[in-house]
C-alpha positions in Angstrom: 0.1 -0.1 -0.3 1.0 3.6 -0.7 0.8 6.1 2.5 2.3 9.1 3.3 5.2 9.5 5.8 4.8 10.2 9.4 6.1 12.0 12.0 5.9 15.4 13.4 8.4 16.6 11.0 5.8 15.7 8.0 5.9 13.7 4.9 9.2 12.4 3.0 10.6 14.5 0.7 11.5 14.0 -2.9 15.0 14.5 -2.3 14.9 12.4 1.0 13.2 9.8 -0.8 16.0 9.2 -3.8 18.2 9.9 -0.8 16.8 6.4 1.1 17.2 4.7 -2.3 20.8 5.5 -2.5 21.1 4.7 1.4 19.5 0.9 0.5 22.5 0.4 -2.3 25.2 1.7 0.3 23.9 -0.7 3.0 24.7 -3.0 0.1 28.6 -2.9 0.8 27.7 -4.2 4.1 26.0 -7.3 3.8 27.9 -10.6 4.9 31.0 -7.5 6.7 28.5 -6.2 9.5 27.2 -9.5 11.0 25.5 -9.7 14.0 25.2 -6.3 13.4 22.2 -5.2 10.6 23.9 -4.1 7.6 22.7 -0.1 7.3 23.0 2.8 4.9 23.0 5.9 5.5 22.8 9.2 3.5 23.5 13.0 5.0 21.8 15.8 3.5 22.9 19.2 3.9 20.1 22.3 4.3 20.2 22.8 0.3 19.4 18.9 0.0 22.6 18.1 -1.5 24.5 14.8 -0.4 27.5 15.8 2.0 28.2 12.1 3.4 27.2 8.5 2.9 28.0 5.3 5.0 27.4 1.7 5.7 27.8 -0.4 8.9 31.6 -1.5 9.3 32.8 -4.9 10.7 31.6 -5.4 14.4 33.3 -3.2 16.4 33.4 -0.3 14.3 31.3 2.7 13.1 27.7 2.2 12.2 26.6 3.8 9.1 25.1 7.2 11.1 28.4 7.7 11.8 30.2 6.9 8.9 28.3 9.0 7.2 28.0 11.5 9.4 32.0 11.8 9.8 32.5 12.0 6.1 29.7 15.2 6.0 31.5 17.0 8.8 30.3 20.6 10.0 28.2 20.1 6.3 25.6 18.0 8.5 24.6 20.7 10.6 21.1 21.7 9.9 20.9 19.0 7.2 19.3 15.3 7.5 20.1 12.0 8.4 18.6 9.7 6.0 19.0 6.1 7.2 18.0 2.6 6.7 17.2 1.4 9.9 15.8 3.7 12.8 19.1 5.1 14.9 20.0 3.5 17.6 20.1 4.5 21.4 22.5 2.5 23.2 26.0 2.0 24.4 27.1 -1.7 22.7 30.5 -1.9 21.3 29.7 2.1 19.7 28.0 4.8 21.3 24.5 5.4 20.5 23.7 7.3 17.2 21.2 9.5 18.3 24.2 11.0 20.6 26.2 11.1 17.1 22.9 12.8 15.0 22.4 15.5 18.3 26.1 16.4 18.2 26.3 16.3 14.4 23.6 19.1 14.7 21.4 17.8 11.6 18.0 19.0 11.9 16.2 16.2 10.3 16.2 12.5 10.6 14.2 10.2 8.0 14.5 6.6 8.3 12.5 3.6 7.1 12.0 0.6 9.4 11.7 0.4 12.8 14.2 -1.1 15.5 12.7 -3.1 17.4 15.5 -4.6 19.2 15.3 -4.3 22.8 18.2 -2.8 23.7 18.6 -0.7 20.7 15.1 0.3 20.1 13.6 3.9 20.7 16.1 6.4 19.3 13.2 8.1 17.2 11.7 9.4 20.7 15.2 10.2 21.9 15.8 12.3 18.7 12.5 13.7 18.2 12.7 14.9 22.4 16.1 16.7 21.4 13.7 19.1 18.7 14.9 17.3 16.1 12.0 16.5 13.4 11.7 12.3 12.6 10.0 11.2 9.9 9.3 7.3 8.9 8.8 6.4 5.0 6.2 5.9 2.9 4.9 2.2 2.8 6.1 0.8 0.4 9.5 2.1 0.7 9.7 0.5 4.3 8.4 -2.8 2.4 11.1 -2.5 -0.6 13.8 -1.4 2.2 12.5 -4.8 4.9 12.7 -7.0 1.9 16.2 -5.7 0.8 19.6 -6.1 2.6 18.4 -6.0 6.5 16.1 -8.9 5.5 18.4 -11.3 6.8 18.9 -9.7 10.1 15.5 -8.9 10.5 14.8 -12.8 10.7 16.8 -13.6 12.6 15.9 -10.6 15.1 12.2 -12.0 14.7 12.4 -16.1 14.7 15.9 -16.2 17.4 18.0 -17.5 14.2 19.6 -17.0 10.8 17.7 -17.0 7.8 18.5 -19.8 5.5 18.3 -19.9 2.3 18.1 -23.2 0.1 20.2 -22.9 -3.8 20.4 -25.2 -5.9 21.1 -25.7 -10.1 18.7 -27.9 -11.6 17.7 -29.4 -15.1 13.7 -28.3 -16.1 13.0 -31.7 -14.9 14.5 -31.0 -11.4 17.5 -32.9 -11.4 21.2 -31.8 -10.0 22.7 -34.2 -12.0 22.5 -36.3 -15.1 22.6 -40.1 -14.9 26.3 -40.6 -15.2 27.0 -38.6 -12.1 27.9 -35.3 -14.2 26.9 -31.7 -13.6 29.3 -29.4 -14.6 28.1 -27.3 -15.9 24.4 -27.6 -15.5 23.8 -23.9 -15.4 25.8 -21.0 -17.9 28.2 -18.6 -16.8 25.7 -15.8 -16.3 24.4 -18.4 -13.5 27.6 -18.8 -12.0 28.7 -15.3 -11.6 25.5 -14.5 -9.8 26.0 -17.5 -7.1 29.5 -15.9 -6.3 27.8 -11.9 -5.7 25.5 -13.5 -3.8 28.0 -15.7 -1.8 30.2 -12.4 -1.3 26.9 -11.1 0.4 26.0 -14.3 3.0 27.9 -15.1 6.1 28.1 -18.8 6.1 27.6 -21.5 3.1 26.7 -24.8 4.3 27.3 -28.5 2.2 26.7 -32.0 3.6 29.3 -33.9 3.8 28.5 -36.5 1.4 28.5 -33.7 -1.3 32.0 -32.5 0.1 33.4 -36.0 -0.1 31.9 -36.9 -4.0 32.4 -33.3 -5.1 35.2 -31.7 -3.1 33.9 -28.0 -3.7 36.0 -25.0 -2.4 32.4 -23.2 -1.5 34.8 -19.5 -2.0 33.0 -16.5 -3.7 35.0 -15.4 -6.9 35.4 -12.4 -9.1 34.2 -13.1 -12.9 38.4 -13.0 -13.4 38.4 -16.1 -11.5 40.0 -14.5 -8.6 38.7 -15.0 -4.9 37.1 -12.3 -3.9 38.3 -9.7 -1.1 34.7 -11.4 1.6 34.6 -14.9 1.8 31.7 -16.7 3.6 32.0 -19.1 6.5 32.4 -22.7 4.8 30.7 -25.7 7.0 30.0 -29.3 6.0 27.5 -30.8 7.9 27.6 -34.4 8.4 29.1 -36.7 11.1 32.2 -38.0 8.8 35.6 -35.8 9.2 36.8 -33.7 6.5 40.3 -34.7 5.1 42.6 -32.0 6.4 43.3 -31.9 2.3 39.7 -31.1 1.7 39.2 -27.8 -0.7 36.6 -26.7 1.8 38.6 -26.5 4.1 40.9 -23.7 2.2 43.9 -22.1 4.0 42.3 -18.6 5.4 40.1 -20.2 8.7 37.4 -19.8 7.1 36.0 -23.5 7.5 34.0 -25.1 10.6 33.1 -28.8 10.5 29.5 -28.9 12.0 29.6 -32.7 13.4 25.7 -33.3 13.7 22.9 -34.0 11.2 20.2 -32.1 13.5 19.8 -29.0 11.1 18.5 -27.0 14.1 21.8 -28.0 16.0 24.1 -27.2 13.0 22.2 -23.6 12.9 23.2 -23.3 16.7 27.0 -24.2 16.3 27.3 -21.7 13.7 26.7 -18.7 16.4 25.4 -15.4 15.9 25.2 -15.1 12.3 22.5 -13.3 10.2 22.3 -15.4 6.7 23.0 -19.0 6.0 23.0 -20.7 2.6 22.7 -24.2 2.1 24.5 -25.8 -1.5 24.0 -29.1 -1.3 23.4 -32.0 -1.5 19.8 -33.4 -1.9 19.8 -35.0 1.4 20.7 -32.1 3.4 18.4 -30.1 1.6 15.1 -32.5 2.3 16.7 -32.3 6.2 16.5 -28.4 6.5 13.1 -28.7 4.4 11.5 -31.3 7.0 12.2 -29.4 9.8 11.0 -26.1 8.5 13.9 -24.9 8.5 14.5 -23.3 4.8 12.9 -19.3 5.0 14.1 -18.9 1.1 15.1 -20.4 -1.9 17.5 -19.3 -4.9 16.6 -21.7 -7.6 19.1 -22.1 -10.7 16.9 -23.1 -13.7 18.8 -24.6 -16.6 16.8 -25.4 -20.0 17.8 -28.8 -20.3 16.2 -32.3 -19.9 18.0 -35.3 -18.6 15.6 -37.9 -17.6 17.2 -39.7 -14.8 20.0 -38.4 -12.3 19.8 -37.6 -8.9 16.9 -35.1 -7.8 17.4 -32.0 -6.5 16.2 -33.0 -2.6 15.3 -36.1 -1.2 14.0 -36.8 2.1 11.9 -33.7 2.6 9.0 -35.0 4.9 6.3 -35.5 2.1 4.0 -38.0 1.1 1.4 -36.4 -0.1 0.5 -33.6 -2.2 -1.5 -31.8 0.5 1.2 -31.5 3.1 4.4 -30.5 0.3 6.5 -27.1 1.0 5.0 -23.5 0.1 7.0 -21.1 -1.4 5.9 -17.8 -3.3 8.1 -16.5 -6.1 9.9 -13.1 -5.1 11.6 -12.1 -8.2 12.5 -14.1 -11.3 15.6 -13.0 -13.6 16.9 -14.1 -16.7 20.5 -14.9 -16.6 21.8 -15.6 -20.1 19.7 -19.1 -21.4 19.0 -19.9 -17.1 16.6 -18.4 -14.9 17.1 -17.4 -11.5 13.8 -18.0 -8.6 14.2 -16.1 -5.5 11.0 -17.6 -3.4 10.1 -17.4 0.2 8.4 -20.3 2.8 5.2 -19.4 3.6 5.9 -20.8 7.2 6.2 -18.1 10.1 9.4 -17.6 12.4 9.5 -19.2 15.5 9.4 -16.1 17.9 6.6 -13.0 18.2 5.9 -10.7 14.9 7.7 -7.2 15.5 
């Protein structure tokens, strides 16, 4: 639905709306790097409405997005507007409250999209209003767009008490991840593979089962278009009771590897600690275990225009014995990637804690 920006400061203005869209894009640079903090983006407008600062959340222990943007703006922030994707925090953690930074910078107006519902950090908007700063929330359509953007995994963890879990797979039109002889490289084309590597740079953990680790010896690294390692790598994890050999490619040499010695999906997630986004990449039994446990929140499906007839199915053991019990998903995005199609779907199941 479409609404009007709310708050004592009145409706959101056009330049603020544009700045909020830019703040969302800026925040993508913090995906996977800011965990466990939310990947927030912030823009500072001077009194004339010109952009004088921008920033994204730094890695844990570093500055929040507001501080980065205000530091960049310096004195030009005075009398201006701070536009941010998440309500400025109002607590002392590893850094001071963003509300204090906004007041000290002398901004006269703050525009934000999503309210912060975490018990420690909430309340920033009211603190700013008491300090005499105009505070405005974005329009409803913009709030929805931000909620489904870079902040969605962090918001899921806040609501559900566990990371967002995405099941990623590449398959033929008849749902096969290998041909009858076991070959699987490459089902999808180069554009789809580049998309996968870009997504890996934005998540916290990539998980495969011990069977897939032994059969395929995957590295699970994120690579740039030229094949070189990306600057930001996810944690690589293997789930299962079988030991991972010392020379396995997934272990790498950077210390970004973990063996989750369990067959229980909930236990595996607990063993990953305070992360926001986990991607399950293989194989079919691992996907089935997470589906059967009700722990798949999103699906990244890469479909190639191929039919092989036989071969391994994309999933097995999902706990479904009749169509009425099928796991339900909603298509959120469809993207053409060369000859292939990428679908992003979200599950119908509710989070395991109360809604915020």
